[in-house]
Each structure stands twice: as structure tokens, then as C-alpha cells.
C-alpha positions in Angstrom: 15.5 18.5 -8.1 12.9 17.7 -5.2 14.3 16.6 -2.0 18.3 15.8 -1.0 20.6 13.1 -1.4 21.3 10.3 1.2 24.2 8.6 1.8 24.5 5.2 3.0 28.1 4.4 3.8 32.0 5.4 3.1 34.6 2.9 3.3 38.5 3.9 3.2 40.3 1.8 0.7 43.7 2.0 2.8 44.3 2.5 6.1 44.9 5.6 7.1 46.4 7.2 11.0 43.9 7.9 13.5 43.2 11.6 13.9 44.3 13.2 16.9 41.5 15.9 16.9 38.1 16.4 15.3 40.0 18.9 13.4 42.5 17.3 11.7 42.4 16.4 7.8 41.7 12.2 6.8 44.1 11.5 4.3 42.6 9.0 2.2 43.6 7.5 -1.7 39.8 7.0 -2.1 36.6 6.6 -0.3 33.7 4.4 -1.3 30.6 6.4 -1.1 27.1 4.6 -1.9 24.0 7.3 -2.3 20.4 5.8 -2.6 18.0 7.8 -4.6 14.1 7.2 -5.1 13.1 8.4 -8.3 9.2 8.5 -9.0 7.7 10.3 -11.8 5.0 13.2 -11.2 2.2 10.8 -9.9 4.6 8.9 -7.2 5.2 6.1 -10.0 8.6 4.6 -9.7 10.7 5.2 -12.4 12.8 1.6 -13.5 15.5 0.9 -15.8 17.7 4.0 -15.3 21.7 3.8 -15.8 24.7 5.6 -14.1 24.9 7.4 -17.6 21.0 8.9 -16.6 22.5 10.5 -13.1 25.2 13.1 -12.1 26.4 13.7 -8.9 28.4 16.2 -7.4 31.1 16.1 -3.6 30.8 19.8 -2.0 30.5 21.6 -5.6 32.8 18.8 -7.6 31.4 16.5 -10.2 32.2 12.9 -9.5 32.2 9.9 -11.7 30.1 7.4 -10.8 31.6 3.7 -10.7 27.9 1.7 -10.9 24.2 2.2 -10.1 22.2 -0.5 -8.2 18.3 -0.8 -8.6 16.3 -1.3 -5.5 15.2 -5.1 -7.0 18.8 -6.3 -6.0 19.7 -4.4 -3.0 17.9 -6.2 0.1 15.7 -3.8 2.4 16.2 -3.7 6.2 13.1 -1.9 7.9 12.7 -0.6 11.5 9.0 0.1 12.2 8.3 2.4 15.2 4.6 2.2 16.5 3.3 4.9 18.8 1.2 3.1 21.9 0.5 6.3 23.8 -2.9 7.9 24.5 -2.3 10.4 21.8 -2.6 8.0 18.9 -5.0 5.5 20.6 -8.3 6.9 18.4 -6.8 5.6 15.0 -5.0 2.8 16.4 -7.0 -0.3 14.8 -6.6 0.8 11.6 -3.0 1.9 11.6 -1.9 -1.3 12.8 -3.7 -3.3 10.2 -2.4 -0.9 7.4 1.2 -1.0 8.9 1.3 -4.9 8.8 -0.3 -5.1 5.3 2.5 -2.4 4.1 4.8 -5.1 5.2 3.6 -8.0 3.7 3.2 -5.9 0.3 6.8 -4.1 0.2 9.1 -6.8 1.8 10.7 -9.5 -0.2 12.5 -13.1 1.1 15.7 -11.2 1.5 14.2 -8.2 3.4 13.9 -7.8 7.3 12.0 -5.6 9.4 12.5 -5.1 13.2 9.7 -3.7 15.2 9.9 -1.3 18.5 6.9 0.0 20.3 7.1 3.9 21.1 6.2 4.0 24.8 7.1 5.5 28.1 10.4 3.4 27.7 12.2 2.0 24.5 10.5 -1.5 23.5 12.3 -3.8 21.0 9.1 -6.0 20.1 10.2 -8.1 17.2 14.0 -8.2 15.9 14.7 -8.4 11.9 11.6 -10.6 11.4 10.7 -11.8 7.8 7.1 -10.4 6.4 5.0 -12.7 8.1 6.5 -12.8 11.3 6.8 -8.9 11.2 3.3 -8.2 10.4 1.9 -10.6 13.3 4.3 -8.9 15.4 2.6 -5.6 14.6 -0.7 -6.8 15.1 0.0 -7.9 18.3 1.0 -4.5 19.9 -1.3 -3.5 22.6 -2.0 0.0 23.1 -1.5 2.0 26.3 -1.9 5.1 28.6 1.9 5.7 29.0 3.8 8.6 28.4 6.2 8.6 25.4 9.8 8.0 25.0 10.1 9.1 20.9 13.6 10.6 20.8 15.2 7.6 23.1 13.4 5.2 20.4 14.2 6.5 17.5 17.6 6.9 18.4 17.6 3.3 19.4 16.3 1.9 16.2 18.5 3.9 14.4 21.7 2.6 16.2 19.9 -1.1 16.2 20.0 -0.5 12.3 23.7 0.2 12.2 24.8 -2.6 14.4 22.7 -5.3 12.9 21.9 -4.2 9.0 23.9 -6.2 6.9 26.6 -4.2 4.7 25.1 -3.2 1.5 21.6 -3.2 2.5 19.0 -0.1 2.3 18.3 0.8 5.8 14.7 2.4 6.1 12.9 3.8 9.7 9.2 4.3 9.5 7.5 6.0 12.6 3.7 5.8 12.9 3.2 8.6 15.5 2.3 12.1 16.5 6.4 13.0 17.3 5.4 14.0 20.7 8.2 13.5 23.4 7.2 13.4 27.3 9.4 10.3 28.5 13.1 10.5 26.9 16.2 10.1 29.6 17.0 13.7 28.5 13.7 15.3 28.4 12.5 14.0 31.8 16.1 14.6 33.3 15.9 18.2 32.1 12.5 19.1 33.6 13.3 17.3 37.2 17.0 19.2 37.0 14.6 22.3 36.3 12.9 21.5 39.4 15.9 21.1 41.7 17.4 24.7 40.5 13.9 25.9 42.0 14.1 24.2 45.4 11.5 24.9 47.8 10.4 27.8 45.9 8.6 25.4 44.4 6.0 25.4 46.7 5.3 29.2 46.3 5.1 29.2 42.6 1.8 29.8 40.8 0.7 26.7 38.4 0.9 29.1 35.6 4.8 29.8 36.2 6.0 26.3 37.1 3.9 25.1 33.8 5.9 27.8 31.9 9.3 26.7 33.5 8.5 23.1 33.1 8.0 23.5 29.0 10.9 25.8 28.4 13.2 23.3 30.0 11.6 20.6 28.3 12.2 22.8 24.9 15.6 23.1 26.0 16.2 19.7 26.2 14.1 18.8 22.6 16.1 21.1 21.0 19.5 19.2 21.8 17.9 15.6 21.4 16.8 16.5 18.0 20.4 17.0 16.9 21.2 14.1 18.9 18.9 11.5 17.3 19.4 13.3 13.7 23.3 12.7 13.9 22.3 8.9 14.4 19.9 8.9 11.7 22.5 10.0 9.3 25.5 8.0 11.2 23.4 5.1 10.4 22.5 6.1 6.9 18.9 5.9 7.4 16.2 7.1 5.5 13.1 8.4 7.8 9.7 8.0 7.2 6.3 9.2 9.1 2.7 9.2 9.3 1.4 11.4 11.8 -2.3 9.9 13.0 -3.1 13.2 14.7 -3.8 15.3 11.0 -4.8 18.5 11.3 -5.4 18.5 14.9 -1.6 18.4 15.5 -1.8 22.7 15.4 -3.8 22.6 18.3 -1.2 22.8 21.1 2.5 23.4 21.2 3.9 20.0 21.6 2.0 18.9 18.8 3.8 21.3 16.6 6.8 20.6 17.7 6.6 17.2 17.4 5.5 17.0 13.8 8.3 19.5 13.2 10.7 16.6 14.8 9.4 14.3 12.1 9.7 16.6 9.3 13.2 17.8 9.8 14.6 13.9 10.4 12.6 13.1 7.3 13.7 16.0 5.2 17.5 15.6 6.5 18.0 12.2 5.8 16.0 11.9 2.0 12.3 10.7 3.4 8.8 12.0 4.0 7.0 13.3 6.6 2.9 12.4 5.9 0.7 14.6 7.6 -2.6 13.0 6.4 -5.8 14.9 6.8 -7.6 12.0 8.7 -11.9 12.8 9.9 -12.6 12.3 13.9 -14.3 9.0 14.1 -15.3 9.2 18.2 -18.3 11.6 17.2 -21.8 10.9 18.7 -23.1 9.8 15.0 -22.2 6.2 14.8 -22.9 6.1 11.2 -20.6 9.0 10.3 -17.9 7.5 12.1 -18.2 4.2 10.2 -18.0 6.5 6.7 -15.0 8.3 8.4 -13.3 5.1 9.4 -13.5 3.9 6.0 -12.1 7.0 4.2 -9.3 7.0 7.0 -8.5 3.6 5.8 -8.3 4.6 2.5 -6.4 7.5 3.0 -3.7 5.5 5.0 -3.5 2.8 2.7 -2.6 5.1 -0.1 0.0 6.8 2.0 1.8 3.4 2.9 1.6 2.7 -1.3 3.3 5.7 -1.6 6.0 5.1 0.7 6.2 1.1 -0.6 7.1 2.6 -4.2 9.7 5.3 -3.1 11.1 2.1 -1.5 10.7 0.3 -4.8 12.2 2.9 -6.8 15.4 3.6 -5.0 18.6 3.6 -6.9 22.4 2.9 -5.2 24.4 5.2 -6.9 28.5 4.4 -5.7 31.6 6.9 -6.6 34.8 7.2 -5.1 35.8 10.5 -3.4 39.5 11.3 -3.4 38.6 14.6 -1.2 40.8 15.2 2.0 37.9 16.4 4.4 38.1 17.3 8.6 36.7 14.4 10.2 32.9 14.8 11.3 32.9 17.6 8.8 29.3 17.2 6.7 30.1 16.4 2.8 27.1 18.2 0.8 26.1 16.2 -2.1 24.3 17.0 -4.9 22.4 14.3 -7.5 20.3 14.7 -10.7 18.9 12.9 -13.5 21.0 14.7 -16.3 18.2 14.5 -19.3 14.9 14.1 -17.0 14.4 17.2 -15.1 10.5 16.3 -15.0 11.2 13.6 -12.4 11.1 13.3 -8.8 14.0 12.5 -6.9 14.2 12.4 -3.1 17.5 11.9 -0.9 19.3 13.7 1.4 22.0 16.7 2.1 25.1 14.6 2.4 27.3 12.7 4.9 29.6 13.1 7.7 33.0 12.4 7.6 33.7 9.2 10.1 37.1 7.3 10.9 
């Protein structure tokens, strides 16, 4: 089995008393758990036509009886597309923009909706819950900037937005086109400023190298906390996270870029998505002819990635079962899912779900 299991939601069949604290056991007769799983062959092509008899699923090691399995064709899709508008992604901006818009038009059906966010110095909602054509037009209208980036704030807000507005029973997906770097989220900026305040007047006597090291340390500490916070928001919103990093192999050139890609890889793995890292060719060299060739190759590569993403979304099944176990509030319940007689198939999903009220 490749990937992990994705939990969409749990509904309590009978009312239960409010727990006095987070360690109190939740007593329920049964809890409906809905698990979206993408199934493809080794070439990434969607596997269609599977039924409940084809799947197996366990919760904390205990086999569960599958109530039903729904195919993606019958379940509407709610997409939040997050587009980085900062200087760090400016070189590839135009062809990323056009390919992302085309992706929405190709993958979305009449009942699907897409919400567009820009990742800039602050959270920017560009277009809320639009149809394919309007969402694609909104993507094409985005203008690049030279601003800093509030990556964590934007991903967190997108997850909360889907949790609040997505219709019940829909598949929720976040697609991010970004290098994952964060220089201006609220808690990142606050941690850096708080670090300066602790130094006080001594800041005027510290050499630039030491000051930079202190700044990086404060930023990294805050980033670690933000990663956990945003991951929890993604999980509680029952959202699958996908990312495409336009930095390509150049992300290894500095630590903040490495951390940015690691953020997106972590979010994708934990929620059952994919963190794509294409090897784009430089398009800003002194050789104009080579830049043209590289632009064409980059566009083709990005188009292939979006087609792969579309295939995953088209191959999602919604597995439902009733859990009769009693778990403490906020416990992370581990799930395991597979296709019983088709071990050669590739599955992508997340590890489990948090028990909620």
C-alpha cells in the first residue's frame, strides 16, 4: 500500500454528554466515518469500478465493516487553489497561472466549486466558491507582487474556509502553487519581533551575523509551531493537501527553501496528497532561444503534473463505515485501508483522524 488513509468526517449517531476535559472518553453507539481514497495503477491512471468487496479497512488495528463505497463521479468536489504571488515564484508565474486555470476547467464538473486564494503578505481571498469558468478567470486575473509571504496563514485560512463552507458529503482538496516559504505569517512576524524586544538596547551592539542567527532561530521555532497548528486545521477540515513547487531543484539553495518544501511534503503525506517538485529549467538566462525552449518544456512538465493530479481526483472513492469504539476527545485514531486482491494498485490517503465533539 502506498500512501495513508484520509478521513473526511465522523458523525455521532446518538447525542453524547459534553466531555469534562480532553481525556474523557466519548461514549457513542456508533460514529460514521467517511474515508476518501485515491486508487491508480502504476502509471497513475485512475482505477474505476471498485466496490465495497474490493476494499478492506481497519481502525486502530481492528477490522471494520464497510457500509458503502461511493465513486468520485457521484461526489462533488470543493477545491481551494492557493497561488503564490511573491517574488520567489515570479519567473515562472505566467505559465503556472495559465496551466492552473486550465486544470480547473478540465477537472471540475458543474456541481464542483473552486475558491481562489493568493499567497502574499497577508491572506487574500480572490474568488469564493466559483464554477470552473469563473474560477479559471479569477486565477488569470491574479497579479504577481514583490511582497513577503504569509504561507501558513493562507493555508490555515483555506482549510478553515473549506470546513465552514463546503457542503456535507463533498471531497475537499487544497492545491497550492508555491515554494512553501513563509516570511510574514502573523505568528512568524510576531516571534521575530518578540525576539528583538528580548534583546532590547543590545540589538544596536550585536553584529549582523549574530542578529541574523537569532532571527532565523526565532523564525524556525515559530515555524515548527505553525506547521503543527496548520496541519491540525487541515486534518480537522477533512482536507487533502497537494502542492506544486515552482522552485524545482533550486529549493536546496537555502535553508528557508528546504524548510518550505518540507512543510508541503509533511502536509501532503499526513492528509493523503502529493507534494510535487518538478525539475524546471531556468528561463532567465542570457540565451533567449534557450529560454524559449525551456519555457516550452516547463509548460509541458507542469501540464503533466496537473494531469496526474486530475487523475488522482478522478480516482477517489468514498469509503464509509460505522465505528463503535470509544476514544478520548482529540485522540488521533489510526486507520489502514487497502484493496484486498489488487496489491499492485497504488493508493493515496492519510493516517487517520482526530476524534471531535
